[in-house]
C-alpha positions as CSV (number, residue, x, y, z in Angstrom):
1,X,76.3,109.2,106.6
2,X,76.2,106.4,109.2
3,X,75.3,103.1,107.5
4,X,73.8,99.9,108.9
5,X,75.6,96.6,108.2
6,X,73.1,95.8,105.5
7,X,73.6,99.2,103.8
8,X,77.3,98.9,104.0
9,X,77.2,95.5,102.3
10,X,74.8,96.8,99.6
11,X,77.0,99.8,98.9
12,X,80.1,97.6,98.9
13,X,80.1,94.1,97.2
14,X,76.4,94.6,96.4
15,X,77.3,97.4,94.0
16,X,78.9,95.0,91.6
17,X,75.6,94.5,89.9
18,X,75.1,98.3,89.6
19,X,78.5,98.7,88.1
20,X,77.6,96.0,85.5
21,X,74.3,97.8,84.7
22,X,76.1,101.1,84.3
23,X,78.7,99.5,82.0
24,X,75.9,97.8,80.0
25,X,74.1,101.1,79.4
26,X,77.3,102.9,78.3
27,X,78.2,99.9,76.1
28,X,74.7,99.7,74.7
29,X,74.4,96.0,75.4
30,X,71.6,93.8,76.7
31,X,71.8,92.9,80.4
32,X,69.6,92.0,83.3
33,X,71.1,92.3,86.8
34,X,70.1,92.9,90.4
35,X,71.0,96.2,91.9
36,X,70.8,97.5,95.5
37,X,68.3,100.3,96.5
38,X,69.7,102.1,99.6
39,X,67.5,104.7,101.3
40,X,65.2,104.7,98.3
41,X,67.9,105.2,95.6
42,X,69.6,102.8,93.1
43,X,72.9,104.2,91.9
44,X,74.3,103.1,88.6
45,X,77.9,104.3,88.7
46,X,79.0,106.7,85.8
47,X,75.3,107.0,84.7
48,X,72.9,108.2,87.4
49,X,70.5,107.1,90.0
50,X,66.9,106.0,90.2
51,X,64.7,107.4,93.0
52,X,62.1,105.0,94.4
53,X,60.9,107.3,97.1
54,X,61.3,107.6,100.8
55,X,62.7,104.6,102.7
56,X,63.4,103.8,106.3
57,X,66.9,104.3,107.6
58,X,68.9,101.1,107.3
59,X,66.4,99.6,104.8
60,X,67.9,97.8,101.8
61,X,65.8,96.7,98.9
62,X,66.8,95.1,95.6
63,X,65.8,96.1,92.1
64,X,66.2,94.6,88.7
65,X,67.9,96.6,86.0
66,X,67.2,95.6,82.4
67,X,69.3,97.3,79.8
68,X,69.2,97.3,76.0
69,X,70.4,99.7,73.3
70,X,71.7,102.4,75.6
71,X,68.4,102.7,77.7
72,X,67.3,100.8,80.7
73,X,64.4,100.1,83.1
74,X,64.8,99.6,86.8
75,X,62.0,97.7,88.6
76,X,61.6,97.7,92.4
77,X,58.6,96.6,94.4
78,X,56.1,97.2,91.6
79,X,57.6,100.6,90.6
80,X,59.5,101.3,87.4
81,X,62.0,104.0,86.5
82,X,63.0,104.4,82.9
83,X,66.6,105.5,82.1
84,X,66.4,107.8,79.1
85,X,68.1,106.6,75.9
86,X,70.3,109.6,76.5
87,X,71.2,108.8,80.1
88,X,72.8,112.2,80.6
89,X,69.3,113.7,80.8
90,X,67.0,113.7,83.8
91,X,63.6,112.0,83.7
92,X,60.8,110.9,85.9
93,X,62.4,109.3,88.9
94,X,65.8,109.5,87.2
95,X,68.7,111.8,88.1
96,X,71.5,111.7,85.5
97,X,75.2,112.4,85.9
98,X,75.9,115.3,83.6
99,X,78.8,115.3,81.2
100,X,81.3,118.2,80.7
101,X,82.9,118.3,77.3
102,X,85.5,120.6,75.7
103,X,87.4,120.6,72.5
104,X,90.5,122.6,71.5
105,X,90.4,124.7,68.4
106,X,91.3,122.9,65.1
107,X,94.5,124.9,64.8
108,X,95.6,123.5,68.2
109,X,94.9,119.9,67.1
110,X,91.3,119.7,68.2
111,X,92.0,117.4,71.2
112,X,88.8,116.8,73.2
113,X,88.1,116.1,76.8
114,X,84.9,114.5,78.2
115,X,84.3,114.0,81.9
116,X,81.4,113.1,84.1
117,X,80.4,115.6,86.8
118,X,79.8,113.1,89.6
119,X,77.6,114.7,92.2
120,X,75.6,111.5,93.1
121,X,77.6,108.4,93.7
122,X,78.0,107.5,97.4
123,X,81.5,106.4,96.6
124,X,82.5,109.6,94.8
125,X,84.9,110.8,97.5
126,X,86.3,109.1,100.6
127,X,84.7,111.7,102.9
128,X,81.2,112.6,101.9
129,X,81.1,115.5,104.3
130,X,83.3,117.4,101.9
131,X,81.3,116.5,98.8
132,X,78.9,119.0,97.3
133,X,75.3,117.7,96.9
134,X,73.3,117.8,93.6
135,X,74.8,120.6,91.5
136,X,72.0,122.9,90.2
137,X,71.8,123.4,86.4
138,X,73.1,126.9,86.5
139,X,76.3,125.8,88.3
140,X,76.7,123.0,85.7
141,X,76.7,125.7,83.1
142,X,79.4,127.5,85.0
143,X,81.5,124.3,85.1
144,X,81.1,124.1,81.3
145,X,82.0,127.8,80.8
146,X,85.2,127.3,82.8
147,X,86.2,123.9,81.2
148,X,86.4,125.1,77.6
149,X,88.9,127.9,78.1
150,X,90.8,125.9,80.7
151,X,91.1,123.0,78.2
152,X,92.2,125.4,75.4
153,X,94.9,126.7,77.6
154,X,96.1,123.2,78.5
155,X,96.2,122.0,74.9
156,X,97.8,125.1,73.5
157,X,100.5,125.8,76.1
158,X,100.8,122.6,78.1
159,X,100.3,119.9,75.5
160,X,101.9,117.0,77.3
161,X,99.9,117.7,80.4
162,X,96.7,117.9,78.4
163,X,97.4,114.5,76.8
164,X,97.9,113.0,80.3
165,X,94.6,114.6,81.5
166,X,92.7,113.3,78.5
167,X,94.0,109.8,79.1
168,X,93.7,109.7,82.9
169,X,90.8,111.9,84.1
170,X,87.2,110.6,83.6
171,X,85.2,112.2,86.4
172,X,85.2,115.5,88.3
173,X,83.6,115.4,91.8
174,X,82.4,118.8,93.1
175,X,83.5,119.7,96.6
176,X,81.9,122.2,98.9
177,X,83.4,125.6,97.9
178,X,85.2,127.8,100.4
179,X,85.7,131.5,99.9
180,X,89.4,131.5,100.7
181,X,90.8,128.3,99.1
182,X,90.5,126.2,96.0
183,X,90.1,122.6,97.2
184,X,91.2,119.5,95.3
185,X,92.1,115.9,95.9
186,X,92.8,112.7,94.1
187,X,92.3,109.4,95.9
188,X,94.8,106.6,95.1
189,X,91.9,104.1,95.1
190,X,89.9,106.1,92.6
191,X,92.1,106.4,89.5
192,X,90.4,108.7,86.9
193,X,88.5,110.8,89.4
194,X,89.5,114.3,90.6
195,X,87.6,116.0,93.5
196,X,87.6,119.8,93.4
197,X,85.6,122.9,94.4
198,X,84.3,125.1,91.7
199,X,87.3,127.1,90.5
200,X,87.1,130.9,90.4
201,X,88.4,131.1,86.9
202,X,89.5,128.9,83.9
203,X,93.3,129.3,84.7
204,X,92.7,127.9,88.2
205,X,90.9,125.0,86.7
206,X,93.7,124.3,84.3
207,X,96.3,124.5,87.1
208,X,94.2,122.2,89.3
209,X,93.9,119.5,86.6
210,X,97.7,119.8,86.0
211,X,98.3,119.4,89.7
212,X,95.9,116.5,90.3
213,X,97.0,114.4,87.2
214,X,100.4,114.3,88.9
215,X,98.8,112.7,91.9
216,X,97.0,110.2,89.8
217,X,100.1,109.1,87.9
218,X,102.2,108.7,91.0
219,X,99.4,106.8,92.8
220,X,99.2,104.3,89.9
221,X,103.0,103.9,89.9
222,X,103.1,103.4,93.7
223,X,100.5,100.6,93.4
224,X,102.9,98.7,91.2
225,X,106.4,99.8,92.5
226,X,107.3,100.4,96.1
227,X,109.1,103.8,96.2
228,X,109.5,104.4,100.0
229,X,110.3,102.1,102.9
230,X,107.5,101.3,105.4
231,X,106.5,104.3,107.6
232,X,108.8,104.6,110.6
233,X,106.9,107.4,112.2
234,X,109.2,110.2,111.0
235,X,107.3,113.3,109.8
236,X,108.6,116.0,107.4
237,X,108.0,119.6,106.5
238,X,106.0,120.1,103.3
239,X,106.0,123.7,102.0
240,X,102.4,123.4,100.8
241,X,100.9,121.9,104.0
242,X,100.2,123.0,107.5
243,X,100.8,119.6,109.1
244,X,103.9,117.3,109.2
245,X,103.8,114.6,106.5
246,X,104.9,111.0,106.3
247,X,107.5,110.3,103.7
248,X,105.2,108.7,101.1
249,X,102.9,111.8,101.4
250,X,105.9,114.1,101.0
251,X,106.8,112.2,97.8
252,X,103.3,112.6,96.5
253,X,103.2,116.3,97.2
254,X,106.6,116.9,95.7
255,X,105.7,115.3,92.5
256,X,102.4,117.1,92.3
257,X,104.1,120.5,92.9
258,X,106.7,119.7,90.3
259,X,103.7,119.7,88.0
260,X,102.6,123.0,89.4
261,X,106.1,124.4,89.0
262,X,106.2,123.2,85.4
263,X,102.8,124.7,84.7
264,X,103.9,128.1,85.8
265,X,107.2,127.8,84.1
266,X,105.4,127.4,80.8
267,X,102.5,129.7,81.5
268,X,104.6,132.7,82.5
269,X,106.1,133.1,79.0
270,X,102.5,133.8,77.7
271,X,101.4,136.3,80.3
272,X,101.8,140.1,80.5
273,X,101.4,142.8,83.2
274,X,100.1,141.7,86.6
275,X,99.4,138.2,85.3
276,X,103.0,137.8,84.4
277,X,104.2,139.1,87.8
278,X,101.9,136.6,89.5
279,X,103.1,133.7,87.2
280,X,106.8,134.7,87.9
281,X,106.2,134.7,91.7
282,X,104.3,131.3,91.6
283,X,107.2,129.8,89.5
284,X,109.8,131.1,92.0
285,X,107.8,130.0,95.0
286,X,107.2,126.4,93.9
287,X,110.7,126.1,92.5
288,X,112.0,126.8,96.1
289,X,109.5,124.4,97.6
290,X,110.2,121.5,95.3
291,X,114.0,121.9,95.8
292,X,113.6,121.8,99.6
293,X,111.3,118.9,99.5
294,X,113.5,116.9,97.2
295,X,116.4,117.5,99.6
296,X,114.3,116.1,102.4
297,X,113.3,113.1,100.4
298,X,116.8,112.2,99.2
299,X,118.3,112.9,102.6
300,X,115.8,110.7,104.5
301,X,117.5,107.4,103.7
302,X,114.0,105.9,103.4
303,X,113.6,105.8,99.6
304,X,113.8,102.4,97.9
305,X,116.2,102.0,95.0
306,X,113.2,102.6,92.7
307,X,112.3,105.7,94.8
308,X,115.9,107.0,94.4
309,X,115.7,106.7,90.6
310,X,112.3,108.4,90.7
311,X,113.7,111.2,92.8
312,X,116.6,111.6,90.4
313,X,114.2,112.0,87.5
314,X,112.4,114.8,89.5
315,X,115.8,116.4,90.2
316,X,116.6,116.4,86.5
317,X,113.3,118.2,85.7
318,X,113.9,120.7,88.5
319,X,117.5,121.3,87.3
320,X,116.1,122.5,83.9
321,X,113.8,125.0,85.7
322,X,116.5,126.2,88.0
323,X,118.4,127.5,85.0
324,X,115.6,130.0,84.2
325,X,115.9,133.5,85.6
326,X,113.1,135.3,87.4
327,X,112.7,139.1,88.2
328,X,114.2,140.1,91.5
329,X,110.8,141.3,92.8
330,X,109.2,137.9,92.0
331,X,112.1,136.1,93.7
332,X,111.8,138.3,96.8
333,X,108.0,137.8,97.0
334,X,108.6,134.0,96.7
335,X,111.2,134.1,99.5
336,X,108.9,136.0,101.8
337,X,106.0,133.6,101.2
338,X,108.3,130.6,101.8
339,X,109.7,132.1,105.0
340,X,106.3,133.1,106.3
341,X,104.9,129.6,105.7
342,X,107.9,127.9,107.4
343,X,107.6,130.1,110.5
344,X,103.8,129.5,110.8
345,X,104.4,125.7,110.4
346,X,107.1,125.6,113.1
347,X,104.9,127.7,115.4
348,X,102.0,125.4,114.8
349,X,103.8,122.1,115.1
350,X,106.7,123.0,117.3
């Protein structure tokens, strides 16, 4: 949405008060702070939003949020919205951010995951055109139905990845679904949040989380350690993209697909029939892709010493997976898919 200068400021530095109010509600502490009301809505990040009715485009008002004991009241121009003591519930004038929770079975250690389904915050994704709007209750139920078996799969078969997800992922942001593709993204500036379309099944959700936590980890590392030299304009082939990529993006994608490869490497040992054939093919496909991308990275001459060490670590993980055998039919299907993608990429990008 196009924002006026006043709205941009209110949704930028002006949101600090709203962040404080949300933290006070979650921490069940007393607080009184001023929060912005943009286009009639006051968003408290991680909690929900108060609706003060229609407002003129470009108009910014200010409200006072008073919190105590987990509840809150927000006052604006003589109106009052009460945040329920359980802020995950809607109320008059209040739209809550719903929580998705899942716990593994006791015999698998009982590890739990709790994430916010963020379908309200104006900062939830960098491009709001791709963000889904308010998710209806029946779709929230579907998210919950998918998360429980996805989490059980991750904890039982991909324990290390599950531990990383439990420690790093705090919010899921729904994207507009497309019939053909599962969409997902992780913004480097929004650690802890994963944007994704509603998966078709629980295994897709488990794979998506395994993929995106790789992006989150590497983004955090790249903020602290420079892994690539400054962009010199060179672009590279990435076997999972249709467009040429700068080196830092190729590094991100390679690390993320090393996670995809590892997921299928573990998963295929627990599948049978057609599901096993699919898992074998995915494993072979992404093993080829990661190997080629790693060759491009290390051959670029544009990795820093830290980046070279990081690439060597990826190579060591890949080497372990290269020792595994796959059925000839799966390897053939993977080769065909890889060649088809490369031809299409070269035709498109010349």
